[in-house]
Backbone as XML, in Angstrom:
<?xml version="1.0"?>
<chain id="A" units="angstrom">
  <residue number="1" name="MET">
    <atom name="N" x="0.837" y="-1.186" z="0.000"/>
    <atom name="CA" x="0.000" y="0.000" z="0.000"/>
    <atom name="C" x="0.877" y="1.243" z="0.000"/>
  </residue>
  <residue number="2" name="GLU">
    <atom name="N" x="0.324" y="2.287" z="-0.506"/>
    <atom name="CA" x="1.036" y="3.558" z="-0.577"/>
    <atom name="C" x="0.935" y="4.323" z="0.739"/>
  </residue>
  <residue number="3" name="TRP">
    <atom name="N" x="1.892" y="5.224" z="0.949"/>
    <atom name="CA" x="1.909" y="6.104" z="2.116"/>
    <atom name="C" x="1.854" y="7.544" z="1.632"/>
  </residue>
  <residue number="4" name="THR">
    <atom name="N" x="1.147" y="8.400" z="2.397"/>
    <atom name="CA" x="1.114" y="9.825" z="2.088"/>
    <atom name="C" x="1.467" y="10.599" z="3.350"/>
  </residue>
  <residue number="5" name="VAL">
    <atom name="N" x="1.998" y="11.788" z="3.155"/>
    <atom name="CA" x="2.277" y="12.665" z="4.290"/>
    <atom name="C" x="0.956" y="13.262" z="4.733"/>
  </residue>
  <residue number="6" name="ARG">
    <atom name="N" x="0.620" y="13.043" z="5.994"/>
    <atom name="CA" x="-0.632" y="13.546" z="6.560"/>
    <atom name="C" x="-0.416" y="14.878" z="7.250"/>
  </residue>
  <residue number="7" name="THR">
    <atom name="N" x="0.716" y="15.022" z="7.926"/>
    <atom name="CA" x="1.053" y="16.242" z="8.642"/>
    <atom name="C" x="2.530" y="16.520" z="8.449"/>
  </residue>
  <residue number="8" name="GLU">
    <atom name="N" x="2.871" y="17.793" z="8.221"/>
    <atom name="CA" x="4.279" y="18.138" z="8.105"/>
    <atom name="C" x="4.497" y="19.552" z="8.628"/>
  </residue>
  <residue number="9" name="THR">
    <atom name="N" x="5.380" y="19.660" z="9.621"/>
    <atom name="CA" x="5.786" y="20.948" z="10.172"/>
    <atom name="C" x="7.315" y="20.943" z="10.253"/>
  </residue>
  <residue number="10" name="ASP">
    <atom name="N" x="7.879" y="21.982" z="10.851"/>
    <atom name="CA" x="9.336" y="22.048" z="10.999"/>
    <atom name="C" x="9.889" y="20.912" z="11.850"/>
  </residue>
  <residue number="11" name="ARG">
    <atom name="N" x="9.122" y="20.448" z="12.823"/>
    <atom name="CA" x="9.632" y="19.457" z="13.772"/>
    <atom name="C" x="8.921" y="18.111" z="13.729"/>
  </residue>
  <residue number="12" name="LEU">
    <atom name="N" x="7.887" y="17.978" z="12.892"/>
    <atom name="CA" x="7.094" y="16.754" z="12.901"/>
    <atom name="C" x="6.650" y="16.395" z="11.490"/>
  </residue>
  <residue number="13" name="THR">
    <atom name="N" x="6.749" y="15.117" z="11.169"/>
    <atom name="CA" x="6.180" y="14.589" z="9.929"/>
    <atom name="C" x="5.428" y="13.320" z="10.282"/>
  </residue>
  <residue number="14" name="GLU">
    <atom name="N" x="4.207" y="13.198" z="9.763"/>
    <atom name="CA" x="3.417" y="11.990" z="9.992"/>
    <atom name="C" x="2.943" y="11.451" z="8.649"/>
  </residue>
  <residue number="15" name="TRP">
    <atom name="N" x="3.159" y="10.146" z="8.447"/>
    <atom name="CA" x="2.724" y="9.447" z="7.242"/>
    <atom name="C" x="1.534" y="8.570" z="7.592"/>
  </residue>
  <residue number="16" name="GLN">
    <atom name="N" x="0.624" y="8.415" z="6.647"/>
    <atom name="CA" x="-0.532" y="7.541" z="6.831"/>
    <atom name="C" x="-0.597" y="6.572" z="5.661"/>
  </residue>
  <residue number="17" name="ARG">
    <atom name="N" x="-0.810" y="5.292" z="5.984"/>
    <atom name="CA" x="-0.990" y="4.290" z="4.940"/>
    <atom name="C" x="-2.327" y="4.532" z="4.269"/>
  </residue>
  <residue number="18" name="GLU">
    <atom name="N" x="-2.437" y="4.198" z="3.001"/>
    <atom name="CA" x="-3.623" y="4.560" z="2.218"/>
    <atom name="C" x="-4.930" y="4.025" z="2.780"/>
  </residue>
  <residue number="19" name="ASP">
    <atom name="N" x="-4.905" y="2.910" z="3.522"/>
    <atom name="CA" x="-6.145" y="2.400" z="4.114"/>
    <atom name="C" x="-6.524" y="3.126" z="5.406"/>
  </residue>
  <residue number="20" name="GLY">
    <atom name="N" x="-5.633" y="3.977" z="5.898"/>
    <atom name="CA" x="-5.915" y="4.763" z="7.102"/>
    <atom name="C" x="-5.708" y="4.026" z="8.407"/>
  </residue>
  <residue number="21" name="TYR">
    <atom name="N" x="-5.255" y="2.784" z="8.365"/>
    <atom name="CA" x="-5.133" y="1.977" z="9.578"/>
    <atom name="C" x="-3.770" y="2.064" z="10.256"/>
  </residue>
  <residue number="22" name="VAL">
    <atom name="N" x="-2.787" y="2.662" z="9.585"/>
    <atom name="CA" x="-1.438" y="2.720" z="10.147"/>
    <atom name="C" x="-0.863" y="4.115" z="9.934"/>
  </residue>
  <residue number="23" name="THR">
    <atom name="N" x="-0.246" y="4.664" z="10.998"/>
    <atom name="CA" x="0.475" y="5.923" z="10.879"/>
    <atom name="C" x="1.875" y="5.759" z="11.471"/>
  </residue>
  <residue number="24" name="ILE">
    <atom name="N" x="2.789" y="6.532" z="10.917"/>
    <atom name="CA" x="4.154" y="6.606" z="11.438"/>
    <atom name="C" x="4.469" y="8.084" z="11.606"/>
  </residue>
  <residue number="25" name="ARG">
    <atom name="N" x="5.012" y="8.428" z="12.765"/>
    <atom name="CA" x="5.318" y="9.828" z="13.060"/>
    <atom name="C" x="6.781" y="9.968" z="13.456"/>
  </residue>
  <residue number="26" name="LYS">
    <atom name="N" x="7.433" y="10.991" z="12.898"/>
    <atom name="CA" x="8.797" y="11.348" z="13.282"/>
    <atom name="C" x="8.751" y="12.760" z="13.841"/>
  </residue>
  <residue number="27" name="ARG">
    <atom name="N" x="9.262" y="12.922" z="15.057"/>
    <atom name="CA" x="9.191" y="14.234" z="15.716"/>
    <atom name="C" x="10.532" y="14.566" z="16.360"/>
  </residue>
  <residue number="28" name="GLU">
    <atom name="N" x="10.966" y="15.807" z="16.173"/>
    <atom name="CA" x="12.175" y="16.266" z="16.848"/>
    <atom name="C" x="11.822" y="16.746" z="18.245"/>
  </residue>
  <residue number="29" name="ARG">
    <atom name="N" x="12.546" y="16.253" z="19.218"/>
    <atom name="CA" x="12.330" y="16.641" z="20.619"/>
    <atom name="C" x="13.047" y="17.952" z="20.912"/>
  </residue>
  <residue number="30" name="PRO">
    <atom name="N" x="12.675" y="18.629" z="21.992"/>
    <atom name="CA" x="13.355" y="19.880" z="22.357"/>
    <atom name="C" x="14.860" y="19.710" z="22.592"/>
  </residue>
  <residue number="31" name="ASP">
    <atom name="N" x="15.293" y="18.502" z="22.977"/>
    <atom name="CA" x="16.724" y="18.272" z="23.212"/>
    <atom name="C" x="17.486" y="17.929" z="21.934"/>
  </residue>
  <residue number="32" name="GLY">
    <atom name="N" x="16.817" y="17.956" z="20.766"/>
    <atom name="CA" x="17.475" y="17.697" z="19.493"/>
    <atom name="C" x="17.455" y="16.244" z="19.056"/>
  </residue>
  <residue number="33" name="ARG">
    <atom name="N" x="17.021" y="15.355" z="19.917"/>
    <atom name="CA" x="16.888" y="13.948" z="19.543"/>
    <atom name="C" x="15.563" y="13.764" z="18.800"/>
  </residue>
  <residue number="34" name="PHE">
    <atom name="N" x="15.327" y="12.554" z="18.281"/>
    <atom name="CA" x="14.127" y="12.296" z="17.486"/>
    <atom name="C" x="13.348" y="11.115" z="18.046"/>
  </residue>
  <residue number="35" name="VAL">
    <atom name="N" x="12.022" y="11.232" z="18.020"/>
    <atom name="CA" x="11.126" y="10.153" z="18.406"/>
    <atom name="C" x="10.409" y="9.680" z="17.143"/>
  </residue>
  <residue number="36" name="VAL">
    <atom name="N" x="10.401" y="8.375" z="16.949"/>
    <atom name="CA" x="9.657" y="7.783" z="15.837"/>
    <atom name="C" x="8.662" y="6.813" z="16.451"/>
  </residue>
  <residue number="37" name="ARG">
    <atom name="N" x="7.403" y="6.880" z="15.991"/>
    <atom name="CA" x="6.410" y="5.955" z="16.535"/>
    <atom name="C" x="5.545" y="5.378" z="15.432"/>
  </residue>
  <residue number="38" name="LEU">
    <atom name="N" x="5.168" y="4.124" z="15.646"/>
    <atom name="CA" x="4.296" y="3.386" z="14.746"/>
    <atom name="C" x="3.006" y="3.120" z="15.504"/>
  </residue>
  <residue number="39" name="ASP">
    <atom name="N" x="1.872" y="3.426" z="14.875"/>
    <atom name="CA" x="0.569" y="3.150" z="15.480"/>
    <atom name="C" x="-0.289" y="2.434" z="14.440"/>
  </residue>
  <residue number="40" name="LYS">
    <atom name="N" x="-0.577" y="1.174" z="14.729"/>
    <atom name="CA" x="-1.351" y="0.328" z="13.810"/>
    <atom name="C" x="-2.655" y="-0.041" z="14.512"/>
  </residue>
  <residue number="41" name="LEU">
    <atom name="N" x="-3.774" y="0.327" z="13.905"/>
    <atom name="CA" x="-5.076" y="0.097" z="14.511"/>
    <atom name="C" x="-5.464" y="-1.379" z="14.503"/>
  </residue>
  <residue number="42" name="GLU">
    <atom name="N" x="-6.349" y="-1.727" z="15.398"/>
    <atom name="CA" x="-6.837" y="-3.104" z="15.530"/>
    <atom name="C" x="-7.438" y="-3.634" z="14.226"/>
  </residue>
  <residue number="43" name="GLN">
    <atom name="N" x="-8.057" y="-2.764" z="13.431"/>
    <atom name="CA" x="-8.709" y="-3.173" z="12.190"/>
    <atom name="C" x="-7.711" y="-3.546" z="11.093"/>
  </residue>
  <residue number="44" name="ALA">
    <atom name="N" x="-6.453" y="-3.177" z="11.246"/>
    <atom name="CA" x="-5.443" y="-3.454" z="10.231"/>
    <atom name="C" x="-5.164" y="-4.949" z="10.143"/>
  </residue>
  <residue number="45" name="GLU">
    <atom name="N" x="-4.806" y="-5.380" z="8.943"/>
    <atom name="CA" x="-4.425" y="-6.777" z="8.768"/>
    <atom name="C" x="-3.253" y="-7.075" z="9.696"/>
  </residue>
  <residue number="46" name="GLY">
    <atom name="N" x="-3.344" y="-8.170" z="10.418"/>
    <atom name="CA" x="-2.309" y="-8.512" z="11.382"/>
    <atom name="C" x="-2.588" y="-7.976" z="12.773"/>
  </residue>
  <residue number="47" name="GLY">
    <atom name="N" x="-3.605" y="-7.135" z="12.899"/>
    <atom name="CA" x="-4.001" y="-6.638" z="14.214"/>
    <atom name="C" x="-3.223" y="-5.428" z="14.682"/>
  </residue>
  <residue number="48" name="ARG">
    <atom name="N" x="-3.499" y="-5.059" z="15.884"/>
    <atom name="CA" x="-2.982" y="-3.852" z="16.497"/>
    <atom name="C" x="-1.492" y="-3.969" z="16.819"/>
  </residue>
  <residue number="49" name="ALA">
    <atom name="N" x="-0.786" y="-2.836" z="16.675"/>
    <atom name="CA" x="0.626" y="-2.781" z="17.050"/>
    <atom name="C" x="0.990" y="-1.348" z="17.391"/>
  </residue>
  <residue number="50" name="TYR">
    <atom name="N" x="1.936" y="-1.209" z="18.293"/>
    <atom name="CA" x="2.470" y="0.102" z="18.652"/>
    <atom name="C" x="3.945" y="-0.078" z="18.944"/>
  </residue>
  <residue number="51" name="ASP">
    <atom name="N" x="4.751" y="0.830" z="18.436"/>
    <atom name="CA" x="6.178" y="0.784" z="18.718"/>
    <atom name="C" x="6.702" y="2.209" z="18.684"/>
  </residue>
  <residue number="52" name="HIS">
    <atom name="N" x="7.802" y="2.441" z="19.369"/>
    <atom name="CA" x="8.444" y="3.745" z="19.297"/>
    <atom name="C" x="9.940" y="3.588" z="19.544"/>
  </residue>
  <residue number="53" name="ALA">
    <atom name="N" x="10.676" y="4.576" z="19.076"/>
    <atom name="CA" x="12.122" y="4.586" z="19.261"/>
    <atom name="C" x="12.566" y="6.027" z="19.438"/>
  </residue>
  <residue number="54" name="ILE">
    <atom name="N" x="13.605" y="6.223" z="20.229"/>
    <atom name="CA" x="14.229" y="7.529" z="20.409"/>
    <atom name="C" x="15.665" y="7.393" z="19.914"/>
  </residue>
  <residue number="55" name="VAL">
    <atom name="N" x="16.048" y="8.259" z="18.973"/>
    <atom name="CA" x="17.378" y="8.193" z="18.372"/>
    <atom name="C" x="18.018" y="9.577" z="18.370"/>
  </residue>
  <residue number="56" name="ASP">
    <atom name="N" x="19.327" y="9.599" z="18.157"/>
    <atom name="CA" x="20.078" y="10.852" z="18.252"/>
    <atom name="C" x="20.059" y="11.711" z="17.000"/>
  </residue>
  <residue number="57" name="THR">
    <atom name="N" x="19.854" y="11.094" z="15.821"/>
    <atom name="CA" x="19.963" y="11.873" z="14.583"/>
    <atom name="C" x="18.731" y="11.720" z="13.699"/>
  </residue>
  <residue number="58" name="ASP">
    <atom name="N" x="18.562" y="12.702" z="12.836"/>
    <atom name="CA" x="17.479" y="12.657" z="11.859"/>
    <atom name="C" x="17.684" y="11.497" z="10.888"/>
  </residue>
  <residue number="59" name="GLU">
    <atom name="N" x="18.929" y="11.207" z="10.547"/>
    <atom name="CA" x="19.229" y="10.106" z="9.638"/>
    <atom name="C" x="18.804" y="8.767" z="10.237"/>
  </residue>
  <residue number="60" name="ALA">
    <atom name="N" x="19.074" y="8.569" z="11.518"/>
    <atom name="CA" x="18.665" y="7.327" z="12.188"/>
    <atom name="C" x="17.144" y="7.228" z="12.235"/>
  </residue>
  <residue number="61" name="ALA">
    <atom name="N" x="16.482" y="8.340" z="12.496"/>
    <atom name="CA" x="15.019" y="8.355" z="12.520"/>
    <atom name="C" x="14.460" y="8.034" z="11.140"/>
  </residue>
  <residue number="62" name="ALA">
    <atom name="N" x="15.054" y="8.603" z="10.093"/>
    <atom name="CA" x="14.597" y="8.356" z="8.726"/>
    <atom name="C" x="14.770" y="6.884" z="8.348"/>
  </residue>
  <residue number="63" name="ALA">
    <atom name="N" x="15.830" y="6.254" z="8.830"/>
    <atom name="CA" x="16.051" y="4.830" z="8.551"/>
    <atom name="C" x="14.962" y="3.977" z="9.199"/>
  </residue>
  <residue number="64" name="ILE">
    <atom name="N" x="14.564" y="4.318" z="10.408"/>
    <atom name="CA" x="13.494" y="3.588" z="11.094"/>
    <atom name="C" x="12.174" y="3.783" z="10.351"/>
  </residue>
  <residue number="65" name="VAL">
    <atom name="N" x="11.885" y="5.012" z="9.966"/>
    <atom name="CA" x="10.658" y="5.295" z="9.210"/>
    <atom name="C" x="10.628" y="4.448" z="7.944"/>
  </residue>
  <residue number="66" name="SER">
    <atom name="N" x="11.722" y="4.417" z="7.219"/>
    <atom name="CA" x="11.793" y="3.643" z="5.974"/>
    <atom name="C" x="11.545" y="2.158" z="6.231"/>
  </residue>
  <residue number="67" name="GLU">
    <atom name="N" x="12.184" y="1.617" z="7.254"/>
    <atom name="CA" x="12.000" y="0.197" z="7.587"/>
    <atom name="C" x="10.554" y="-0.091" z="7.958"/>
  </residue>
  <residue number="68" name="TRP">
    <atom name="N" x="9.965" y="0.743" z="8.819"/>
    <atom name="CA" x="8.591" y="0.508" z="9.253"/>
    <atom name="C" x="7.607" y="0.659" z="8.094"/>
  </residue>
  <residue number="69" name="ARG">
    <atom name="N" x="7.851" y="1.614" z="7.197"/>
    <atom name="CA" x="6.967" y="1.752" z="6.033"/>
    <atom name="C" x="7.033" y="0.514" z="5.163"/>
  </residue>
  <residue number="70" name="GLN">
    <atom name="N" x="8.215" y="-0.040" z="4.969"/>
    <atom name="CA" x="8.339" y="-1.253" z="4.162"/>
    <atom name="C" x="7.667" y="-2.447" z="4.815"/>
  </residue>
  <residue number="71" name="THR">
    <atom name="N" x="7.884" y="-2.643" z="6.104"/>
    <atom name="CA" x="7.337" y="-3.824" z="6.782"/>
    <atom name="C" x="5.848" y="-3.705" z="7.064"/>
  </residue>
  <residue number="72" name="ASN">
    <atom name="N" x="5.290" y="-2.508" z="6.938"/>
    <atom name="CA" x="3.860" y="-2.312" z="7.209"/>
    <atom name="C" x="3.104" y="-1.829" z="5.983"/>
  </residue>
  <residue number="73" name="SER">
    <atom name="N" x="3.552" y="-2.224" z="4.816"/>
    <atom name="CA" x="2.901" y="-1.795" z="3.573"/>
    <atom name="C" x="1.797" y="-2.740" z="3.117"/>
  </residue>
  <residue number="74" name="THR">
    <atom name="N" x="1.550" y="-3.818" z="3.867"/>
    <atom name="CA" x="0.478" y="-4.729" z="3.474"/>
    <atom name="C" x="-0.587" y="-4.788" z="4.535"/>
  </residue>
</chain>
């Protein structure tokens, strides 16, 4: 399934899967680190899931976003 940017600001980007059941958010914290979170609704194939990670760089956060988008595209 395709992903689209649902929200985008200077410090936050959120992607939504085309069926609306999964979102991934990358947010810069006030301390300069990044939080990435996955929220998969119960209605999604495979059921509900939630995960998050805190990393030091935008590049590390982008790598997590890419991995989660690939593994949650169905």
